[in-house]
C-alpha positions in Angstrom: 42.8 47.6 55.0 39.1 47.3 54.7 38.7 49.8 57.5 40.6 52.5 55.9 38.4 55.5 54.9 40.8 57.9 53.7 44.4 58.5 52.5 45.7 61.6 52.2 42.8 63.8 51.0 41.6 60.9 49.1 38.0 59.3 50.2 38.4 55.4 49.7 35.4 54.1 48.0 36.3 50.3 47.0 39.2 48.2 46.4 40.2 47.4 42.8 43.1 45.1 43.1 46.6 44.5 44.1 49.9 43.8 42.9 53.2 43.5 44.6 53.6 45.8 47.6 50.6 48.1 46.4 46.9 48.0 46.6 44.7 50.2 44.1 41.6 51.7 45.3 39.0 53.5 43.7 39.1 56.8 45.6 37.3 60.4 45.5 39.1 63.6 45.5 36.9 66.0 47.3 38.7 69.2 46.3 38.6 68.6 42.4 35.5 66.3 42.9 36.6 63.6 40.6 37.1 59.8 41.0 40.5 58.5 40.8 42.4 55.2 40.9 44.6 55.6 44.1 47.7 53.3 44.4 48.9 53.1 47.9 51.6 51.2 49.4 51.3 50.5 53.4 54.8 51.4 55.0 54.0 49.3 58.0 53.9 46.2 55.9 57.3 46.5 54.6 60.5 45.3 56.0 63.4 47.5 56.5 65.3 45.9 53.7 62.3 46.3 51.3 61.5 49.7 52.4 63.9 52.0 50.8 63.9 49.8 47.4 60.1 49.6 47.0 59.2 53.2 47.8 62.3 54.3 45.7 60.5 52.3 42.9 57.1 53.6 43.6 58.5 57.3 43.6 60.1 56.4 40.2 56.9 55.3 38.7 55.3 58.4 39.7 58.0 60.5 38.2 58.0 58.3 34.9 54.5 58.4 34.4 53.8 61.9 35.6 55.8 63.3 32.6 53.8 61.5 30.3 50.5 63.3 29.0 49.0 61.1 26.3 45.4 59.7 25.7 46.7 56.1 25.7 48.7 56.3 28.9 47.1 56.4 32.3 47.6 59.9 33.7 49.3 60.6 37.3 47.7 63.4 38.9 49.4 63.5 42.3 52.0 61.9 44.6 52.3 61.9 48.3 53.6 60.4 51.5 52.2 60.4 55.0 53.1 58.5 58.1 51.6 55.3 57.2 51.1 55.3 53.2 53.0 56.4 50.1 50.2 56.8 47.6 49.8 58.1 43.8 46.5 59.4 42.5 45.9 58.3 38.9 43.2 58.5 36.0 40.5 56.1 36.8 39.8 53.9 33.8 36.4 52.1 33.5 37.3 48.9 31.9 39.4 45.9 32.3 43.0 44.6 31.9 44.0 43.4 28.4 44.4 40.0 29.8 41.2 40.0 31.5 39.7 40.8 28.1 41.3 38.2 26.3 40.1 35.6 28.8 36.6 36.6 27.6 37.4 37.2 23.9 40.2 34.8 22.9 40.1 35.3 19.3 39.9 39.0 18.7 39.0 40.3 15.3 41.8 41.7 13.4 40.4 45.1 12.9 40.5 45.2 16.8 43.9 44.0 16.9 45.1 46.7 14.3 43.3 49.4 16.5 44.7 48.1 19.9 48.2 47.6 18.3 48.2 51.2 16.8 47.2 52.7 20.1 49.7 50.8 22.0 52.6 51.9 19.8 51.5 55.3 19.8 51.7 55.3 23.5 55.2 53.7 23.5 56.3 56.1 20.8 55.2 59.1 23.0 56.9 57.9 26.0 60.2 56.8 24.3 60.3 60.3 22.8 59.9 61.8 26.3 62.9 59.5 27.7 60.7 57.0 29.3 61.2 53.1 28.7 58.4 51.1 30.4 60.5 47.7 30.5 57.0 45.7 31.6 54.9 45.8 28.8 52.4 43.2 29.1 48.7 42.6 28.8 48.0 43.0 32.5 49.8 46.5 32.3 47.3 47.5 29.4 43.8 48.7 30.4 41.0 48.3 27.9 38.2 51.3 28.6 34.8 50.6 27.7 34.8 53.0 24.7 37.4 50.8 23.1 40.6 53.0 24.1 43.5 51.2 25.6 45.7 53.0 28.4 49.0 51.8 29.3 49.8 51.9 33.0 52.2 50.6 35.8 55.6 52.3 35.1 56.8 50.7 38.0 60.2 49.5 36.7 60.3 52.1 33.9 63.6 54.0 33.2 63.8 57.7 32.8 66.8 58.7 30.6 68.2 60.8 33.4 67.9 57.9 36.2 70.7 55.4 36.8 68.7 53.6 39.6 69.0 50.3 37.6 72.3 48.9 36.3 73.3 46.0 34.2 72.8 42.7 35.8 69.5 43.8 37.2 66.6 41.3 35.6 63.6 42.9 35.6 60.2 42.5 33.7 57.6 39.7 33.2 59.4 36.5 31.8 56.7 35.8 28.7 57.2 39.3 27.4 60.8 39.9 28.3 63.3 40.9 25.5 66.7 38.5 25.4 68.7 41.3 26.7 66.6 41.9 29.8 67.0 37.9 30.6 70.8 38.5 30.0 70.7 41.3 32.5 71.9 43.8 29.9 70.4 47.5 29.8 66.9 47.6 28.4 66.1 50.4 26.1 63.2 51.5 23.8 63.6 48.5 21.5 63.0 46.2 24.7 59.5 47.7 24.9 58.9 47.1 21.2 60.0 43.3 21.6 57.2 43.2 24.3 55.0 44.7 22.1 55.7 42.2 19.5 55.1 39.4 21.6 51.5 40.9 22.6 50.6 41.1 18.7 51.9 37.5 18.1 49.5 36.4 21.0 46.9 38.4 19.6 46.9 37.1 16.0 47.7 33.3 16.8 46.1 32.8 20.2 49.3 31.6 21.8 52.5 33.0 23.1 55.6 32.8 21.0 57.2 31.0 23.9 55.9 28.5 26.7 57.1 26.7 29.6 58.7 27.5 32.9 60.8 30.7 33.3 64.1 28.9 32.5 62.5 27.3 29.3 61.1 30.7 28.1 64.4 32.3 28.9 66.4 29.8 26.7 63.9 30.1 23.9 63.8 34.0 23.9 67.5 34.2 23.7 68.1 31.3 21.1 65.0 30.2 19.2 62.8 31.9 16.7 59.1 31.3 17.2 56.9 29.5 14.4 55.8 32.1 11.8 52.4 33.2 12.9 50.9 32.2 9.5 51.6 28.8 10.1 49.3 29.1 13.2 46.6 30.9 11.8 45.9 30.6 8.1 43.9 34.0 8.1 47.5 35.8 8.4 49.0 37.2 5.7 52.8 36.1 4.8 53.8 39.8 5.2 52.8 39.3 8.9 55.7 36.7 9.5 58.5 39.3 8.4 57.0 41.9 10.6 56.8 39.8 13.8 60.3 38.2 13.1 61.8 41.6 13.0 59.7 42.7 16.1 61.0 39.7 18.0 64.8 39.6 16.5 67.3 38.6 19.2 69.4 41.7 18.8 68.1 45.0 19.5 70.1 46.2 16.3 68.0 44.0 14.2 64.7 45.1 15.6 62.5 47.9 14.4 64.2 51.1 15.9 60.9 53.1 16.6 57.3 52.3 17.6 56.3 54.2 14.5 58.3 52.2 12.1 56.9 49.3 13.6 53.0 50.3 13.5 53.3 51.3 9.9 54.6 47.9 8.8 52.2 46.2 11.1 48.9 47.9 9.9 50.0 47.2 6.5 50.5 43.6 7.3 46.9 43.4 9.0 45.3 45.0 5.9 46.3 42.3 3.7 44.6 39.0 2.6 46.5 35.7 2.6 47.8 34.7 -0.7 44.8 34.1 -3.1 45.3 34.0 -7.0 42.1 35.8 -8.0 42.9 35.7 -11.5 43.2 31.9 -11.4 40.1 31.7 -9.7 38.1 34.0 -12.3 39.2 31.6 -15.1 39.1 28.3 -13.6 36.3 25.9 -14.4 36.8 24.3 -10.8 38.3 27.1 -8.5 39.9 26.0 -5.3 38.2 27.2 -2.2 40.7 30.1 -0.8 40.8 30.4 3.3 39.7 33.8 3.5 40.1 35.7 6.8 37.4 36.9 9.2 37.6 40.7 9.8 40.9 41.5 8.4 42.0 45.2 9.1 43.5 47.7 7.0 44.3 51.7 7.1 41.3 53.3 8.2 40.6 56.9 8.9 41.6 56.6 12.5 45.2 55.3 11.7 46.5 58.9 11.0 45.0 60.0 14.4 46.3 57.2 16.4 49.8 57.6 15.3 50.0 54.8 12.5 52.0 57.5 10.6 54.9 59.2 12.0 53.8 62.7 12.9 55.9 65.5 13.6 55.9 67.2 17.0 57.5 70.4 16.0 57.1 72.6 13.0 59.9 75.0 13.8 61.8 74.1 10.9 60.9 73.6 7.1 62.8 70.8 5.7 62.3 68.6 2.6 63.6 65.7 4.4 61.4 65.1 7.4 61.7 61.2 7.5 58.2 60.7 5.8 56.2 62.6 8.3 52.9 63.8 7.2 52.8 67.5 6.3 49.7 69.7 6.7 49.4 73.4 5.4 47.2 75.5 6.8 46.1 78.9 5.1 44.2 81.7 6.7 44.8 85.6 7.0 44.3 85.9 10.7 47.2 84.8 12.7 45.1 84.1 15.7 43.5 81.2 13.6 46.6 79.8 12.4 48.0 79.7 15.9 45.1 77.9 17.1 45.3 75.2 14.4 49.0 75.1 14.9 48.5 74.4 18.6 45.8 72.0 17.9 47.7 69.6 15.2 51.4 70.2 16.0 51.7 67.2 17.9 50.3 64.9 15.4 51.4 66.4 12.2 54.3 68.5 10.4 52.3 71.7 10.4 53.0 74.5 7.8 51.3 77.9 8.0 50.5 80.6 5.4 48.8 84.0 5.4 48.0 84.2 1.6 47.4 82.2 -1.4 50.9 83.1 -2.9 52.8 82.1 0.1 50.9 78.8 0.2 51.5 78.0 -3.4 55.0 78.5 -2.8 55.1 75.7 -0.1 53.2 73.3 -2.2 55.8 74.0 -5.1 58.7 73.6 -2.7 57.6 70.5 -0.4 55.4 67.4 -0.8 52.3 68.5 1.2 49.7 65.8 1.9 46.9 68.2 3.0 46.0 71.7 2.6 43.5 73.2 4.5 42.4 76.7 3.4 40.1 79.5 4.7 37.6 80.4 2.0 37.5 84.5 2.6 41.0 85.8 2.1 42.0 88.8 0.2 43.6 88.5 -3.3 42.6 85.0 -3.6 39.7 83.1 -2.2 40.0 79.6 -0.8 38.5 77.9 -3.9 40.6 79.6 -6.1 43.7 78.8 -4.1 42.7 75.1 -3.9 42.0 75.0 -7.5 45.9 76.1 -8.1 46.9 73.7 -5.5 45.4 70.7 -7.4 47.1 72.0 -10.5 50.5 72.1 -8.7 50.1 69.0 -6.8 47.2 66.8 -7.8 48.2 64.1 -5.1 47.7 66.8 -2.3 44.0 66.4 -0.5 42.4 69.7 -0.3 40.0 71.2 2.5 38.0 74.2 2.8 37.2 76.0 6.3 34.4 78.4 5.8 32.0 80.4 7.6 30.5 81.5 3.9 26.4 81.5 3.9 26.0 81.0 0.2 27.5 77.3 -0.2 26.5 76.8 -4.0 29.8 77.7 -5.5 32.0 76.0 -2.7 29.4 72.6 -3.2 30.1 73.0 -6.9 34.0 73.2 -6.5 33.7 70.1 -4.4 31.6 68.1 -7.0 34.1 69.4 -9.7 36.9 67.9 -7.6 38.5 71.2 -6.4 37.9 70.5 -3.0 38.0 67.3 -0.9 35.5 68.5 1.8 34.7 71.6 3.6 34.4 72.4 7.2 32.0 75.2 8.7 33.4 77.6 11.2 33.5 77.9 14.2 34.7 74.2 13.6 34.4 71.3 16.0 37.8 70.2 17.1 37.0 66.6 17.0 35.2 66.9 13.6 38.2 68.6 12.2 40.5 66.1 13.4 38.6 63.2 12.0 38.4 64.8 8.8 42.1 65.6 8.9 42.9 62.2 9.8 40.9 60.7 7.0 42.2 62.9 4.4 46.0 62.5 5.7 45.6 58.9 5.1 44.3 59.6 1.6 47.4 62.0 1.1 49.7 59.3 2.2 48.5 57.0 -0.3 48.6 59.4 -2.8 52.0 60.6 -2.2 53.6 57.0 -2.2 51.7 55.9 -5.3 52.1 59.1 -7.4 54.0 58.9 -10.7 54.7 55.6 -13.0 52.2 54.1 -15.5 49.3 54.7 -13.3 49.7 58.5 -13.7 49.0 58.0 -17.6 45.9 55.8 -17.1 42.9 57.7 -18.5 39.4 56.6 -19.0 36.0 58.2 -19.9 34.1 55.3 -18.2 33.4 55.9 -14.4 34.1 54.3 -11.3 30.8 53.9 -9.5 30.7 53.8 -5.6 27.5 52.1 -4.2 27.2 52.9 -0.6 25.0 54.2 2.3 27.6 56.4 3.5 29.9 58.8 1.5 33.3 58.2 3.1 34.2 55.4 0.7 33.0 57.8 -2.3 35.2 60.7 -1.1 38.3 58.6 -0.8 37.7 57.0 -4.3 37.1 60.4 -5.9 40.0 61.8 -4.5 42.4 59.0 -5.5 40.8 58.4 -9.1 39.2 61.8 -10.4 42.6 62.2 -12.4 42.0 58.9 -14.1 38.1 58.8 -14.6 34.9 60.0 -13.4 33.8 59.0 -10.1 30.1 58.7 -9.3 28.3 57.9 -6.3 24.7 56.0 -5.5 23.0 55.2 -2.1 20.9 52.5 -3.5 20.8 49.9 -6.4 18.0 52.2 -8.1 20.3 55.3 -8.0 23.1 53.0 -9.2 20.9 52.1 -12.3 20.3 55.5 -12.9 24.1 56.5 -13.0 24.7 53.4 -15.4 21.9 54.7 -17.8 23.7 57.9 -18.1 27.4 57.1 -18.2 29.7 54.0 -19.1 30.7 52.3 -15.7 34.0 50.5 -15.8 34.3 49.8 -12.1 31.6 49.2 -9.2 32.9 49.6 -5.6 30.3 48.3 -3.7 29.9 47.7 0.2 28.2 44.3 0.5 26.7 45.2 4.1 25.2 48.4 2.7 23.6 46.9 -0.4 22.6 43.4 1.3 21.5 40.3 -0.3 19.7 42.2 -3.3 23.2 43.8 -4.0 25.0 40.4 -4.4 22.0 39.4 -6.8 22.7 42.6 -8.6 26.4 42.0 -9.1 25.7 38.4 -10.3 22.9 39.5 -13.0 25.1 42.6 -14.0 28.1 40.3 -14.6 25.9 38.3 -17.0 24.7 41.3 -19.0 28.1 43.3 -18.7 30.9 40.9 -18.4 33.2 43.9 -19.0 32.4 45.8 -15.8 34.5 44.9 -12.9 33.5 44.7 -9.3 35.4 45.5 -6.4 33.7 44.3 -3.0 34.1 45.7 0.4 33.2 43.2 2.9 33.7 41.9 6.7 34.8 38.5 4.8 32.6 36.7 7.6 31.3 34.1 5.5 33.9 32.5 3.1 31.2 30.2 1.4 29.4 33.8 0.4 32.6 35.1 -0.8 33.6 32.1 -3.0 29.9 32.3 -4.6 30.6 35.7 -5.4 33.8 34.8 -7.1 32.1 31.8 -8.8 28.9 33.6 -9.9 29.7 37.4 -10.0 33.3 36.9 -11.0 34.4 39.8 -8.5 37.5 41.3 -9.3 39.0 42.1 -5.9 37.7 42.2 -2.3 38.6 44.7 0.3 38.2 44.2 4.2 36.9 46.7 6.4 38.3 49.1 7.7 39.4 49.4 4.2 43.2 49.8 3.3 43.2 52.7 1.2 46.4 52.0 -0.6 45.0 48.5 -1.7 41.7 50.3 -2.8 43.6 52.5 -5.1 45.6 49.6 -6.5 42.7 47.6 -7.0 40.8 50.6 -8.8 43.7 51.3 -11.2 44.2 47.6 -11.9 40.3 47.3 -12.6 40.4 50.2 -15.0 43.4 49.2 -16.9 41.5 45.8 -17.2 38.3 47.4 -18.4 40.3 49.1 -21.0 42.0 46.0 -22.2 38.4 44.4 -22.5 37.3 47.1 -24.7 40.6 46.8 -26.9 40.7 43.1 -27.2 36.9 41.7 -26.7 38.1 38.0 -26.7 39.6 38.6 -23.2 36.1 38.7 -22.2 35.7 35.0 -22.4 36.7 34.1 -19.1 34.4 36.9 -17.5 31.1 35.6 -18.9 28.8 33.7 -16.7 27.2 30.8 -18.8 25.5 28.7 -16.2 21.6 29.8 -17.1 20.1 28.0 -14.0 22.4 30.1 -11.6 21.5 32.9 -13.7 17.8 32.4 -13.3 18.4 32.1 -9.5 20.3 35.0 -9.0 17.5 37.1 -10.8 15.1 35.8 -8.1 16.7 37.7 -5.7 16.0 40.9 -7.5 13.0 43.4 -6.7 11.0 44.1 -10.0 12.2 47.7 -10.2 15.8 46.7 -10.2 15.2 43.9 -12.6 13.4 46.3 -14.9 16.4 48.7 -14.4 18.8 46.0 -15.4 16.9 45.3 -18.6 17.1 48.7 -19.5 20.9 48.5 -19.6 20.7 46.1 -22.5 21.2 48.8 -25.2 24.3 49.9 -23.8 27.8 48.8 -25.3 28.8 45.4 -24.3 25.6 44.3 -22.9 24.5 40.6 -22.8 21.3 39.1 -23.1 19.3 39.4 -19.6 18.1 36.0 -17.9 
């Protein structure tokens, strides 16, 4: 094989690997001038008995993968046969298989697990929607590209809905990752792929496969035994993950998740939760226990919507108020050409509505729960800003974005600051930028839709939530979720934060510890001494449990949020903190457990502050509820 210089039109450059009867080469297509991965089978090495079966399976792989065009599935460009070889030209992925990656990184961060799982389940959802069941989902069939994106490959034993090549009684797959029905020779469907994905997730979060041993032992366990709950093997895992993986690994397909999207939604939520930690007990305890805090737990980030965490519509041909929880996006523009472009760009990801004027758009908003409205600014009759102002009145939980080429942005910026518009995007827009902003807005809109109504809706306060961060993404999300309850302010530095606090009452501080650094930690400790009624929510990577416990003890941190931030938890924590703040004002005796009494620790915290920040804290003494400074 080393002497082969060309197969078909493809110039062989190097050998990448081999499996079964096939060898994979790095090759070059001189016609299109691109590098490809060329999977080839040497017909001369096959026995007459093997030839028909293996070549038929190879063609089936090309047919199955060739009908799938998805960013997380290796694309098939070409299939051909010549006298000596059958070959398939595929997308060349610069990276390594997941099993090779895990050999180098045996304990991946949970945020990475969340991202990989979301991509894998999005790819499987797409394949299943297009009638393709992989049937051999395993780490060696998942490629990890250098940019972090994963690619599912090797559809060699995939079943296409119209194909009846395999029958009941055939056992196909890899034992560690095979579903019970595959061991039993029963037909495998999309739920078999979800079982295999569950095995991979179990292995990623615990470091071990759910079943061990030889093939016979694994088969017996897969059919009859449930694996240990993952939280028993890794104390950083929330109990909710036990239920998610128990369902994914259910023995009967009917008891499993029925779609990859459903699995992904529960999985992302579980990966975004802390293990059970009673923060209220810790706040009031003289000798708080040391909780086992996770390292790098992931939550629902802006990429969740883009990578398929939510169920997104593939067709907007019908308008229905019962669309299975799919995220709805309404585009408004008086140019049908623009609407067509936006519809084409996003219809594979969202349930897309379009309207050519403000009145039509408002009718949609009144009739259906819309998560995001994106409107052009310059429209006859009703401008974009005016429309979005009305949208806010009709549906406060809808996230509003303005598309504009308008040169004078003063009024538009003002509308953003007043809460009418979440963000604006300049025309002509960059598709990736718009996609990112829409994904972020959709994630927020989903949280707002799920949590609208009830007691929280009536919660109002004149005191503000203050976001301290060096980027505005966290602030934008907090503002959108909280502006109907209280003012939301933003500061890039501690000195800016102090200036805000001199001007307005602050009930809740949402601070990114990575952005404010060690001085920010000292700031929170000293602030708690002066203003025990002010509650702090800390965004952190949680990589140092001792530092976290120190913050609990000395700054009485109200809640912690891990990165990427779970927006649903963030909103719950802010509302809970705001309610607690109002209780403090109504009943000052409740402040007792919040006060920091240890003067030696108070003095130690103060040494970590610069003189300007220390002076700024002293200047807050005159505000209501201030305690004596250290």
